[in-house]
LUMLODO-599052 format. One record per residue (C-alpha): chain; y, x, z; residue number from 1; residue in one letter. Coordinates in Angstrom, 2 decimals, m for minus. Each point is the difference from the previous one (the first is absolute). Layout:
LUMLODO-599052
<pt 'A', <Y, X, Z>, NUM, 'A'>
...
//
This chain:
LUMLODO-599052
<pt 'A', <19.15, 33.76, 25.62>, 1, 'M'>
<pt 'A', <0.32, m2.99, 2.45>, 2, 'S'>
<pt 'A', <m2.70, m2.70, m0.50>, 3, 'G'>
<pt 'A', <1.97, m2.45, m0.78>, 4, 'E'>
<pt 'A', <1.38, 1.90, m2.16>, 5, 'L'>
<pt 'A', <m3.31, 1.25, m1.71>, 6, 'R'>
<pt 'A', <m0.72, m4.23, 0.15>, 7, 'Q'>
<pt 'A', <3.33, m0.68, m2.02>, 8, 'A'>
<pt 'A', <m1.09, 2.76, m2.90>, 9, 'C'>
<pt 'A', <m3.29, m1.76, m0.10>, 10, 'F'>
<pt 'A', <1.65, m3.59, m0.13>, 11, 'D'>
<pt 'A', <2.62, 1.38, m3.39>, 12, 'T'>
<pt 'A', <m3.34, 1.77, m1.66>, 13, 'A'>
<pt 'A', <m1.43, m3.62, 0.67>, 14, 'W'>
<pt 'A', <2.94, m1.57, m1.04>, 15, 'L'>
<pt 'A', <0.51, 2.40, m2.89>, 16, 'V'>
<pt 'A', <m3.60, m0.45, m1.53>, 17, 'R'>
<pt 'A', <0.01, m3.97, 0.38>, 18, 'N'>
<pt 'A', <3.42, m0.64, m1.86>, 19, 'L'>
<pt 'A', <m0.89, 2.24, m2.44>, 20, 'R'>
<pt 'A', <m2.86, m1.79, m0.41>, 21, 'S'>
<pt 'A', <2.13, m3.36, m0.30>, 22, 'A'>
<pt 'A', <2.35, 1.18, m2.65>, 23, 'R'>
<pt 'A', <2.54, 0.20, 2.01>, 24, 'F'>
<pt 'A', <3.07, 1.30, m2.18>, 25, 'W'>
<pt 'A', <2.34, 2.48, 1.64>, 26, 'P'>
<pt 'A', <m3.57, 1.78, 0.76>, 27, 'L'>
<pt 'A', <m1.09, 0.02, m3.14>, 28, 'N'>
<pt 'A', <3.14, 1.40, m1.55>, 29, 'R'>
<pt 'A', <1.80, 2.44, 2.21>, 30, 'V'>
<pt 'A', <m0.87, 3.18, 1.21>, 31, 'R'>
<pt 'A', <m0.62, 0.70, 3.85>, 32, 'P'>
<pt 'A', <3.40, 1.05, 1.41>, 33, 'C'>
<pt 'A', <2.24, m1.20, 3.07>, 34, 'R'>
<pt 'A', <1.61, m1.68, m2.60>, 35, 'H'>
<pt 'A', <m2.70, m2.06, m0.86>, 36, 'S'>
<pt 'A', <m1.51, m3.06, 1.95>, 37, 'P'>
<pt 'A', <m3.12, 2.56, 0.40>, 38, 'V'>
<pt 'A', <2.51, 2.87, 1.01>, 39, 'G'>
<pt 'A', <1.54, m2.26, 2.41>, 40, 'W'>
<pt 'A', <m3.85, m1.37, 1.68>, 41, 'I'>
<pt 'A', <m0.85, 3.90, m0.48>, 42, 'G'>
<pt 'A', <3.18, 1.07, 1.95>, 43, 'G'>
<pt 'A', <m0.56, m2.63, 2.96>, 44, 'A'>
<pt 'A', <m3.64, 1.00, 0.36>, 45, 'A'>
<pt 'A', <0.96, 3.76, 0.12>, 46, 'F'>
<pt 'A', <2.53, m0.02, 2.75>, 47, 'G'>
<pt 'A', <3.72, m2.06, m1.14>, 48, 'Y'>
<pt 'A', <m0.26, m2.29, 2.33>, 49, 'F'>
<pt 'A', <m1.62, m0.03, 3.42>, 50, 'S'>
<pt 'A', <m3.50, m1.16, 0.35>, 51, 'P'>
<pt 'A', <0.27, m3.71, 1.26>, 52, 'P'>
<pt 'A', <2.87, m0.45, m3.38>, 53, 'L'>
<pt 'A', <m2.77, 1.74, m2.23>, 54, 'Q'>
<pt 'A', <m2.82, m2.53, 0.97>, 55, 'K'>
<pt 'A', <2.49, m2.86, m0.49>, 56, 'T'>
<pt 'A', <1.67, 0.93, m3.01>, 57, 'F'>
<pt 'A', <m3.51, 0.55, m1.62>, 58, 'L'>
<pt 'A', <m0.97, m3.37, 1.10>, 59, 'N'>
<pt 'A', <3.40, m1.49, m1.64>, 60, 'L'>
<pt 'A', <m0.45, 2.00, m3.19>, 61, 'I'>
<pt 'A', <m3.80, m1.55, m0.27>, 62, 'G'>
<pt 'A', <0.72, m3.04, 1.01>, 63, 'N'>
<pt 'A', <2.54, m0.25, m2.84>, 64, 'F'>
<pt 'A', <m1.96, 1.64, m3.13>, 65, 'I'>
<pt 'A', <m3.34, m1.79, 1.08>, 66, 'M'>
<pt 'A', <1.33, m3.21, m0.12>, 67, 'S'>
<pt 'A', <1.02, 0.06, m3.85>, 68, 'K'>
<pt 'A', <m3.26, 1.60, m0.48>, 69, 'K'>
<pt 'A', <m1.80, m2.55, m3.32>, 70, 'T'>
<pt 'A', <m2.96, m1.55, 0.92>, 71, 'T'>
<pt 'A', <m1.42, m2.59, m2.94>, 72, 'A'>
<pt 'A', <0.15, m3.63, 1.73>, 73, 'A'>
<pt 'A', <m2.29, m2.55, m1.18>, 74, 'I'>
<pt 'A', <2.66, m3.36, m0.54>, 75, 'T'>
<pt 'A', <m1.85, m2.15, m2.17>, 76, 'T'>
<pt 'A', <m4.00, m0.94, m0.37>, 77, 'I'>
<pt 'A', <m1.75, m1.89, m2.80>, 78, 'G'>
<pt 'A', <m3.84, m0.97, m0.44>, 79, 'G'>
<pt 'A', <m2.06, m2.29, m2.02>, 80, 'Y'>
<pt 'A', <m3.59, m0.91, m0.18>, 81, 'V'>
<pt 'A', <m1.57, m2.35, m2.32>, 82, 'P'>
<pt 'A', <m0.56, m3.85, 0.45>, 83, 'E'>
<pt 'A', <m3.99, 0.25, m0.68>, 84, 'D'>
<pt 'A', <m2.08, 0.25, 3.00>, 85, 'R'>
<pt 'A', <m3.76, 1.49, 0.30>, 86, 'L'>
<pt 'A', <m1.04, m1.28, 3.52>, 87, 'T'>
<pt 'A', <m3.27, 1.29, 1.49>, 88, 'N'>
<pt 'A', <m1.78, m3.11, m1.05>, 89, 'A'>
<pt 'A', <1.01, 0.95, m3.48>, 90, 'D'>
<pt 'A', <m1.97, 3.58, 0.76>, 91, 'L'>
<pt 'A', <m2.82, m2.03, 1.41>, 92, 'E'>
<pt 'A', <m1.09, m0.99, m3.17>, 93, 'K'>
<pt 'A', <0.51, 3.07, m1.95>, 94, 'M'>
<pt 'A', <m1.74, 2.40, 2.32>, 95, 'V'>
<pt 'A', <m2.41, m0.15, 2.84>, 96, 'D'>
<pt 'A', <2.59, m0.15, 2.98>, 97, 'T'>
<pt 'A', <1.49, m2.14, 2.04>, 98, 'N'>
<pt 'A', <2.86, m1.22, 1.56>, 99, 'D'>
<pt 'A', <m0.39, 1.26, 3.89>, 100, 'E'>
<pt 'A', <m1.22, 2.65, m1.45>, 101, 'W'>
<pt 'A', <2.98, 0.91, m1.83>, 102, 'I'>
<pt 'A', <2.49, m1.06, 2.71>, 103, 'R'>
<pt 'A', <m1.73, 2.04, 2.56>, 104, 'T'>
<pt 'A', <m0.02, 3.66, m1.68>, 105, 'R'>
<pt 'A', <3.12, m0.48, m1.51>, 106, 'T'>
<pt 'A', <2.09, m2.33, 1.02>, 107, 'G'>
<pt 'A', <0.57, m1.86, m3.54>, 108, 'I'>
<pt 'A', <m0.25, m3.43, m0.70>, 109, 'E'>
<pt 'A', <1.99, 0.19, m3.62>, 110, 'E'>
<pt 'A', <1.41, 1.96, m2.60>, 111, 'R'>
<pt 'A', <2.14, m0.80, m3.06>, 112, 'R'>
<pt 'A', <m0.74, 0.58, m2.92>, 113, 'I'>
<pt 'A', <2.03, 0.70, m3.60>, 114, 'L'>
<pt 'A', <m1.47, m1.66, m2.66>, 115, 'R'>
<pt 'A', <0.82, m0.57, m3.15>, 116, 'G'>
<pt 'A', <0.13, 1.53, m3.95>, 117, 'E'>
<pt 'A', <2.30, 2.99, 0.13>, 118, 'G'>
<pt 'A', <0.90, 0.11, 3.63>, 119, 'K'>
<pt 'A', <m0.03, 3.39, 1.13>, 120, 'A'>
<pt 'A', <1.54, 1.74, 3.57>, 121, 'T'>
<pt 'A', <3.96, 0.57, m1.76>, 122, 'S'>
<pt 'A', <m0.50, m4.14, 0.39>, 123, 'D'>
<pt 'A', <m0.56, 0.27, 3.82>, 124, 'L'>
<pt 'A', <3.40, 2.24, 0.06>, 125, 'C'>
<pt 'A', <2.29, m2.07, m1.81>, 126, 'V'>
<pt 'A', <0.32, m3.26, 2.13>, 127, 'P'>
<pt 'A', <0.50, 3.19, 2.75>, 128, 'V'>
<pt 'A', <2.66, 1.43, m1.42>, 129, 'M'>
<pt 'A', <1.62, m2.85, m1.05>, 130, 'E'>
<pt 'A', <0.40, m1.57, 3.59>, 131, 'E'>
<pt 'A', <0.84, 3.73, 1.69>, 132, 'I'>
<pt 'A', <3.16, m0.51, m2.81>, 133, 'C'>
<pt 'A', <0.25, m3.56, 0.71>, 134, 'R'>
<pt 'A', <m0.02, 0.22, 3.88>, 135, 'K'>
<pt 'A', <2.35, 3.08, m0.20>, 136, 'R'>
<pt 'A', <2.69, m1.44, m2.43>, 137, 'G'>
<pt 'A', <m0.57, 2.98, m2.39>, 138, 'I'>
<pt 'A', <m1.04, 0.25, m3.80>, 139, 'S'>
<pt 'A', <m2.23, 1.89, m1.24>, 140, 'P'>
<pt 'A', <1.95, 2.39, m1.86>, 141, 'L'>
<pt 'A', <1.21, 1.25, 3.50>, 142, 'E'>
<pt 'A', <m3.41, 1.48, 0.76>, 143, 'I'>
<pt 'A', <m0.71, 3.34, 0.06>, 144, 'D'>
<pt 'A', <m3.37, 0.72, m0.18>, 145, 'C'>
<pt 'A', <m3.63, m1.88, 0.53>, 146, 'V'>
<pt 'A', <m2.96, 1.39, 1.55>, 147, 'I'>
<pt 'A', <m2.71, m2.08, m0.39>, 148, 'V'>
<pt 'A', <m3.40, 1.13, 1.96>, 149, 'A'>
<pt 'A', <m3.17, m1.25, m1.56>, 150, 'T'>
<pt 'A', <m3.40, 0.87, m0.82>, 151, 'V'>
<pt 'A', <m0.35, m2.92, m2.87>, 152, 'T'>
<pt 'A', <3.09, 1.16, m2.79>, 153, 'P'>
<pt 'A', <0.25, m2.59, m2.37>, 154, 'D'>
<pt 'A', <m1.14, 3.46, m2.15>, 155, 'M'>
<pt 'A', <m0.25, 3.19, 0.53>, 156, 'L'>
<pt 'A', <3.03, 0.83, m1.32>, 157, 'F'>
<pt 'A', <2.96, m1.07, m0.46>, 158, 'P'>
<pt 'A', <0.58, m0.41, 4.11>, 159, 'S'>
<pt 'A', <m0.25, m3.66, 1.23>, 160, 'T'>
<pt 'A', <3.57, 0.83, 1.36>, 161, 'A'>
<pt 'A', <1.07, 0.48, m3.67>, 162, 'N'>
<pt 'A', <m0.90, m3.26, m0.99>, 163, 'I'>
<pt 'A', <1.32, m1.65, 3.53>, 164, 'V'>
<pt 'A', <3.23, 1.25, m1.08>, 165, 'C'>
<pt 'A', <0.35, m0.81, m3.89>, 166, 'D'>
<pt 'A', <m1.55, m4.30, 1.10>, 167, 'K'>
<pt 'A', <2.89, 0.03, 2.67>, 168, 'V'>
<pt 'A', <2.85, 1.82, m1.88>, 169, 'G'>
<pt 'A', <m0.11, 2.87, 2.50>, 170, 'A'>
<pt 'A', <1.67, 2.05, m3.28>, 171, 'K'>
<pt 'A', <1.34, 2.93, 2.09>, 172, 'N'>
<pt 'A', <m2.74, 0.43, 2.61>, 173, 'A'>
<pt 'A', <m2.67, 2.22, m0.91>, 174, 'W'>
<pt 'A', <m3.47, 0.18, 1.80>, 175, 'G'>
<pt 'A', <m3.70, 0.72, 0.17>, 176, 'F'>
<pt 'A', <m3.00, m1.12, 1.90>, 177, 'D'>
<pt 'A', <m1.33, 1.99, 3.10>, 178, 'M'>
<pt 'A', <m4.23, 0.01, 0.07>, 179, 'S'>
<pt 'A', <m1.09, 0.25, 3.39>, 180, 'A'>
<pt 'A', <m2.08, m2.99, 0.81>, 181, 'A'>
<pt 'A', <0.18, m2.01, 3.36>, 182, 'C'>
<pt 'A', <2.67, 2.77, 1.17>, 183, 'S'>
<pt 'A', <2.43, m0.47, m3.04>, 184, 'G'>
<pt 'A', <2.60, m1.22, 1.24>, 185, 'F'>
<pt 'A', <0.39, 1.70, 2.84>, 186, 'L'>
<pt 'A', <0.11, 2.92, m2.43>, 187, 'Y'>
<pt 'A', <2.45, m2.24, m2.11>, 188, 'A'>
<pt 'A', <2.31, m0.55, 2.77>, 189, 'L'>
<pt 'A', <0.38, 3.70, 1.18>, 190, 'T'>
<pt 'A', <0.56, 0.98, m3.45>, 191, 'S'>
<pt 'A', <3.12, m2.83, m0.45>, 192, 'G'>
<pt 'A', <1.18, 0.74, 3.44>, 193, 'A'>
<pt 'A', <0.41, 4.01, m1.38>, 194, 'M'>
<pt 'A', <1.89, m1.16, m3.01>, 195, 'Y'>
<pt 'A', <2.68, m2.21, 2.17>, 196, 'I'>
<pt 'A', <0.48, 2.91, 2.47>, 197, 'E'>
<pt 'A', <0.11, 2.73, m2.66>, 198, 'S'>
<pt 'A', <3.55, m2.05, m0.93>, 199, 'G'>
<pt 'A', <m0.87, m0.30, m3.99>, 200, 'R'>
<pt 'A', <m1.32, m3.55, 0.45>, 201, 'F'>
<pt 'A', <1.45, m3.27, 1.20>, 202, 'K'>
<pt 'A', <m2.55, m3.03, m0.42>, 203, 'K'>
<pt 'A', <m3.57, 1.12, 0.03>, 204, 'V'>
<pt 'A', <m2.68, m2.84, m0.18>, 205, 'V'>
<pt 'A', <m3.70, 0.85, 0.95>, 206, 'V'>
<pt 'A', <m2.78, m2.25, m0.88>, 207, 'I'>
<pt 'A', <m3.51, 0.45, 1.84>, 208, 'G'>
<pt 'A', <m1.61, m2.40, m2.59>, 209, 'A'>
<pt 'A', <m4.26, m0.37, m1.78>, 210, 'D'>
<pt 'A', <m1.60, m2.79, m2.11>, 211, 'K'>
<pt 'A', <m3.65, 1.32, 1.87>, 212, 'M'>
<pt 'A', <m1.61, m2.97, m1.58>, 213, 'S'>
<pt 'A', <m0.02, 1.86, m3.07>, 214, 'S'>
<pt 'A', <m2.31, 2.83, 1.54>, 215, 'I'>
<pt 'A', <m2.37, m1.77, 2.21>, 216, 'V'>
<pt 'A', <m3.30, m1.06, m1.16>, 217, 'D'>
<pt 'A', <m0.14, m3.49, 1.24>, 218, 'Y'>
<pt 'A', <m3.87, 0.51, 0.37>, 219, 'T'>
<pt 'A', <m0.10, 3.03, 2.67>, 220, 'D'>
<pt 'A', <0.72, m1.94, 3.53>, 221, 'R'>
<pt 'A', <1.04, 3.03, 1.51>, 222, 'T'>
<pt 'A', <3.23, 0.18, m2.00>, 223, 'T'>
<pt 'A', <1.18, m3.20, m1.41>, 224, 'C'>
<pt 'A', <m0.08, m1.70, 3.62>, 225, 'I'>
<pt 'A', <2.77, 2.29, 0.67>, 226, 'I'>
<pt 'A', <2.55, 0.25, m2.67>, 227, 'F'>
<pt 'A', <3.04, m1.66, m1.43>, 228, 'G'>
<pt 'A', <2.69, m0.40, m2.52>, 229, 'D'>
<pt 'A', <3.62, 0.81, 1.49>, 230, 'G'>
<pt 'A', <3.51, 1.66, 0.17>, 231, 'A'>
<pt 'A', <3.02, 0.63, 2.27>, 232, 'G'>
<pt 'A', <2.96, 1.85, m0.28>, 233, 'G'>
<pt 'A', <3.20, 1.62, 2.08>, 234, 'V'>
<pt 'A', <3.45, 0.89, m0.88>, 235, 'L'>
<pt 'A', <1.29, 3.58, 1.52>, 236, 'L'>
<pt 'A', <3.62, 0.53, 0.27>, 237, 'E'>
<pt 'A', <1.94, 2.72, 1.42>, 238, 'P'>
<pt 'A', <0.82, 0.05, 3.63>, 239, 'N'>
<pt 'A', <1.74, 1.79, 2.79>, 240, 'T'>
<pt 'A', <m0.33, m2.04, 3.20>, 241, 'D'>
<pt 'A', <m4.08, 1.29, 0.94>, 242, 'G'>
<pt 'A', <m1.40, m2.97, m1.77>, 243, 'Y'>
<pt 'A', <m2.98, 0.56, m2.63>, 244, 'G'>
<pt 'A', <m2.87, 1.86, m0.74>, 245, 'V'>
<pt 'A', <0.07, 2.69, 3.06>, 246, 'L'>
<pt 'A', <m3.20, 2.15, m0.69>, 247, 'D'>
<pt 'A', <m3.38, 0.23, m1.79>, 248, 'S'>
<pt 'A', <m2.94, 1.82, 0.74>, 249, 'I'>
<pt 'A', <m2.39, m0.20, m3.72>, 250, 'L'>
<pt 'A', <m3.37, 1.31, m0.05>, 251, 'R'>
<pt 'A', <m2.84, 0.36, m2.75>, 252, 'S'>
<pt 'A', <m3.45, 0.95, m0.36>, 253, 'D'>
<pt 'A', <m1.19, 0.71, m3.22>, 254, 'G'>
<pt 'A', <m3.45, 0.73, 1.54>, 255, 'S'>
<pt 'A', <m0.34, m3.85, 0.56>, 256, 'G'>
<pt 'A', <m0.20, m1.30, m3.60>, 257, 'R'>
<pt 'A', <m3.85, m0.11, m0.05>, 258, 'T'>
<pt 'A', <0.52, m3.23, 2.54>, 259, 'H'>
<pt 'A', <2.75, m1.96, m1.96>, 260, 'L'>
<pt 'A', <0.66, 0.44, m3.73>, 261, 'H'>
<pt 'A', <m0.48, m1.13, m3.67>, 262, 'M'>
<pt 'A', <m2.87, 1.75, m1.41>, 263, 'K'>
<pt 'A', <1.92, m0.43, m3.74>, 264, 'A'>
<pt 'A', <2.79, m0.43, m1.84>, 265, 'G'>
<pt 'A', <1.31, 3.26, 0.50>, 266, 'G'>
<pt 'A', <m0.01, 2.86, m1.75>, 267, 'S'>
<pt 'A', <m2.77, 1.85, 2.06>, 268, 'L'>
<pt 'A', <m2.69, m3.34, m1.70>, 269, 'R'>
<pt 'A', <2.45, m1.56, m2.92>, 270, 'P'>
<pt 'A', <m1.07, m3.76, m0.70>, 271, 'S'>
<pt 'A', <m2.82, m0.18, m2.24>, 272, 'T'>
<pt 'A', <m2.84, m2.85, m0.46>, 273, 'M'>
<pt 'A', <m1.80, 1.78, 2.47>, 274, 'E'>
<pt 'A', <2.58, m0.15, 3.01>, 275, 'T'>
<pt 'A', <0.60, m3.23, m0.88>, 276, 'V'>
<pt 'A', <m3.61, m1.20, m0.05>, 277, 'A'>
<pt 'A', <m0.84, 1.57, 3.63>, 278, 'A'>
<pt 'A', <3.19, m1.81, 1.59>, 279, 'K'>
<pt 'A', <1.91, 3.54, 0.61>, 280, 'E'>
<pt 'A', <3.28, m1.62, m0.58>, 281, 'H'>
<pt 'A', <m0.32, m1.89, 3.57>, 282, 'Y'>
<pt 'A', <0.71, 1.23, 3.17>, 283, 'I'>
<pt 'A', <m2.12, 1.84, 1.84>, 284, 'Y'>
<pt 'A', <0.09, 0.11, 3.62>, 285, 'Q'>
<pt 'A', <m2.68, 1.22, 2.73>, 286, 'E'>
<pt 'A', <0.69, m2.20, 3.04>, 287, 'G'>
<pt 'A', <m0.79, 1.78, 2.38>, 288, 'Q'>
<pt 'A', <1.53, 3.33, m0.40>, 289, 'A'>
<pt 'A', <3.18, m1.52, m1.17>, 290, 'V'>
<pt 'A', <0.44, m2.11, 3.97>, 291, 'F'>
<pt 'A', <m0.72, 3.20, 2.09>, 292, 'K'>
<pt 'A', <2.42, 2.19, m2.32>, 293, 'F'>
<pt 'A', <2.40, m2.98, m0.04>, 294, 'A'>
<pt 'A', <0.03, m0.61, 4.06>, 295, 'V'>
<pt 'A', <0.70, 3.00, 0.98>, 296, 'K'>
<pt 'A', <2.46, 1.16, m3.10>, 297, 'G'>
<pt 'A', <2.37, m3.00, 0.75>, 298, 'M'>
<pt 'A', <m0.24, 0.07, 4.17>, 299, 'A'>
<pt 'A', <0.47, 3.85, m0.16>, 300, 'D'>
<pt 'A', <2.69, m0.36, m2.06>, 301, 'V'>
<pt 'A', <2.06, m2.81, 1.27>, 302, 'S'>
<pt 'A', <m0.31, 1.95, 3.68>, 303, 'A'>
<pt 'A', <1.29, 3.03, m1.66>, 304, 'E'>
<pt 'A', <2.63, m1.65, m1.39>, 305, 'L'>
<pt 'A', <1.13, m1.55, 3.65>, 306, 'M'>
<pt 'A', <m0.32, 3.37, 1.98>, 307, 'E'>
<pt 'A', <1.88, 1.98, m2.55>, 308, 'R'>
<pt 'A', <2.52, m2.51, m0.06>, 309, 'N'>
<pt 'A', <0.18, m0.22, 4.00>, 310, 'K'>
<pt 'A', <m1.09, m3.85, m0.23>, 311, 'L'>
<pt 'A', <m2.31, m2.35, 2.40>, 312, 'T'>
<pt 'A', <m1.66, m3.49, m0.84>, 313, 'G'>
<pt 'A', <2.40, m0.53, 1.81>, 314, 'D'>
<pt 'A', <2.79, 0.77, m2.37>, 315, 'D'>
<pt 'A', <m1.64, m1.27, m3.06>, 316, 'I'>
<pt 'A', <0.86, m3.85, m1.28>, 317, 'S'>
<pt 'A', <m2.78, 0.46, m2.81>, 318, 'W'>
<pt 'A', <m3.05, 1.32, m1.56>, 319, 'L'>
<pt 'A', <0.43, m0.80, m4.10>, 320, 'V'>
<pt 'A', <m3.98, 1.09, m0.81>, 321, 'P'>
<pt 'A', <m1.69, 0.34, m3.09>, 322, 'H'>
<pt 'A', <m2.23, m3.52, m0.09>, 323, 'Q'>
<pt 'A', <m3.32, 1.48, m0.63>, 324, 'A'>
<pt 'A', <m2.16, m1.11, 3.16>, 325, 'N'>
<pt 'A', <0.78, m2.13, 3.20>, 326, 'K'>
<pt 'A', <m2.13, 2.75, 1.76>, 327, 'R'>
<pt 'A', <2.40, 3.04, m1.50>, 328, 'I'>
<pt 'A', <2.76, m1.81, 1.06>, 329, 'I'>
<pt 'A', <m0.82, m0.39, 3.01>, 330, 'D'>
<pt 'A', <m1.67, 3.04, 1.13>, 331, 'A'>
<pt 'A', <3.77, 1.34, m1.29>, 332, 'T'>
<pt 'A', <1.89, m2.20, 2.07>, 333, 'A'>
<pt 'A', <m1.64, 1.11, 3.01>, 334, 'H'>
<pt 'A', <0.14, 3.76, m0.38>, 335, 'R'>
<pt 'A', <3.69, m0.88, 0.53>, 336, 'M'>
<pt 'A', <0.47, m2.01, 2.18>, 337, 'G'>
<pt 'A', <0.85, m3.10, m1.35>, 338, 'L'>
<pt 'A', <m1.22, m3.68, 0.44>, 339, 'S'>
<pt 'A', <m1.19, m2.11, m2.53>, 340, 'E'>
<pt 'A', <3.46, m2.16, m0.29>, 341, 'E'>
<pt 'A', <1.81, 3.17, m1.28>, 342, 'K'>
<pt 'A', <m2.56, 0.70, m2.74>, 343, 'V'>
<pt 'A', <0.80, m1.96, m3.47>, 344, 'M'>
<pt 'A', <m2.87, m1.34, m1.33>, 345, 'I'>
<pt 'A', <m0.61, m2.38, m3.78>, 346, 'N'>
<pt 'A', <m3.36, 1.46, m0.76>, 347, 'I'>
<pt 'A', <m1.48, m3.09, 0.81>, 348, 'Q'>
<pt 'A', <2.22, m1.89, m3.28>, 349, 'R'>
<pt 'A', <0.28, 3.43, m2.30>, 350, 'Y'>
<pt 'A', <m3.03, 2.06, 0.76>, 351, 'G'>
<pt 'A', <0.82, 3.57, m0.98>, 352, 'N'>
<pt 'A', <2.58, 0.28, m2.81>, 353, 'T'>
<pt 'A', <m0.72, 3.78, 0.35>, 354, 'T'>
<pt 'A', <3.87, 1.15, m0.90>, 355, 'A'>
<pt 'A', <1.77, m3.23, 0.53>, 356, 'G'>
<pt 'A', <m1.57, m0.53, 3.94>, 357, 'T'>
<pt 'A', <3.10, 1.69, 1.40>, 358, 'I'>
<pt 'A', <2.76, m1.35, m1.32>, 359, 'P'>
<pt 'A', <m1.39, m3.61, m0.40>, 360, 'L'>
<pt 'A', <m0.30, 0.05, 4.21>, 361, 'C'>
<pt 'A', <4.05, 1.08, m0.01>, 362, 'L'>
<pt 'A', <0.20, m3.08, m2.55>, 363, 'W'>
<pt 'A', <m1.86, m2.57, 2.07>, 364, 'D'>
<pt 'A', <1.92, 1.29, 3.74>, 365, 'W'>
<pt 'A', <3.49, 0.71, m1.69>, 366, 'E'>
<pt 'A', <1.49, m3.18, 2.16>, 367, 'D'>
<pt 'A', <m1.76, 1.38, 3.26>, 368, 'K'>
<pt 'A', <1.91, 3.75, m0.66>, 369, 'L'>
<pt 'A', <2.45, 0.94, 2.43>, 370, 'K'>
<pt 'A', <2.89, 2.76, m0.72>, 371, 'K'>
<pt 'A', <m0.82, 2.77, 2.19>, 372, 'G'>
<pt 'A', <m4.04, m0.27, m0.24>, 373, 'D'>
<pt 'A', <m2.01, 2.74, m0.53>, 374, 'N'>
<pt 'A', <m3.16, m0.30, m2.23>, 375, 'L'>
<pt 'A', <m2.75, 1.89, m0.40>, 376, 'V'>
<pt 'A', <m1.66, m0.12, m3.54>, 377, 'L'>
<pt 'A', <m3.35, 1.30, m0.33>, 378, 'A'>
<pt 'A', <m2.67, 0.10, m2.78>, 379, 'A'>
<pt 'A', <m3.36, 1.63, m0.93>, 380, 'F'>
<pt 'A', <m0.98, 0.13, m3.60>, 381, 'G'>
<pt 'A', <m2.54, 1.13, m3.20>, 382, 'G'>
<pt 'A', <0.32, 3.96, 0.22>, 383, 'G'>
<pt 'A', <m0.13, 0.25, 2.93>, 384, 'F'>
<pt 'A', <3.67, m1.20, 0.30>, 385, 'T'>
<pt 'A', <2.09, m0.96, 3.41>, 386, 'W'>
<pt 'A', <3.01, 0.12, 1.49>, 387, 'G'>
<pt 'A', <2.75, m1.75, 2.39>, 388, 'A'>
<pt 'A', <3.40, m0.46, m0.37>, 389, 'T'>
<pt 'A', <2.66, m0.73, 2.68>, 390, 'L'>
<pt 'A', <2.81, m2.72, m1.16>, 391, 'V'>
<pt 'A', <2.87, m1.21, 2.20>, 392, 'K'>
<pt 'A', <0.91, m3.30, m1.73>, 393, 'W'>
<pt 'A', <3.60, m0.28, m0.87>, 394, 'G'>
<pt 'A', <1.04, m3.78, m0.53>, 395, 'H'>
//
């Protein structure tokens, strides 16, 4: 077998494998014979045409079929932050800290707080859903699925997604919550994209939202300076032009749970008078250990994603990082070879809204995004969880 013919065979195997994963209907519904698309490709590879024609034929077939691969494009963005602000000056009156110390170590100047009796995470999500429907010109009845990434659900059950669907009138949608701390939106976005790619659903809403003020101890200066409340979300719809969620690398390491967690409230330590008195229903964080893991985890996975997709810093239009700490963001951008002008940063205004940070960045920067921009979304959170997602902007 000639070298060109052998390469054509390898090309055929690669094409068939990828076409099956893309659910190209002829390859999933016909037996491989010379009268089917698989048979035509196989026949070309094994000698029906001369080697140069084989490669031309394969390229034509490959380009045609791959152009029909369905991806999940972000077609609309929504966001919401409460009106009430908690500034560094306010915190100076509550704990032993000061504005300069907070700004130099975190980059945060203020954060938003959801106040009011009976207000919960679903109340952050509802304005996001309403904005998405309004901007896209659709009814909530057209939404197929809602995924809410959060660690502060309204209650353990039912899910916050169920409550949101009820409040906005999305009566034809099903939904669920996803708990992956600060990486939650990336996990939920990847999951939502798979539902779109499967062909089962046409409109999937993915929301990242947290009312962190509900689990922050405002006498603990190591955590109360960091977190705020907020929500952001996107609408995912099918696309066959190569835009949308293109690749994701998601990681987790449960051994990191000792460094960042809530001690009580789960089945391990159910709520009691003792756990409440011991303040075990608030965030517990070992700052130095988390910082060390976060710097390496976010930077490494972002670089890995770029390498896997053969991209350099010049190819990336925007880094959309989780807004946990300005120093972590800077380290990630440096590892990716990006200048500060390519990094979305709003931590100074909102603080760390956990699952809400990345979609809130997209919401803030929406008017700066251009069709065809390559975005890398990167996050690190409790668990430990971390990951990076490559998105080609489609509108």
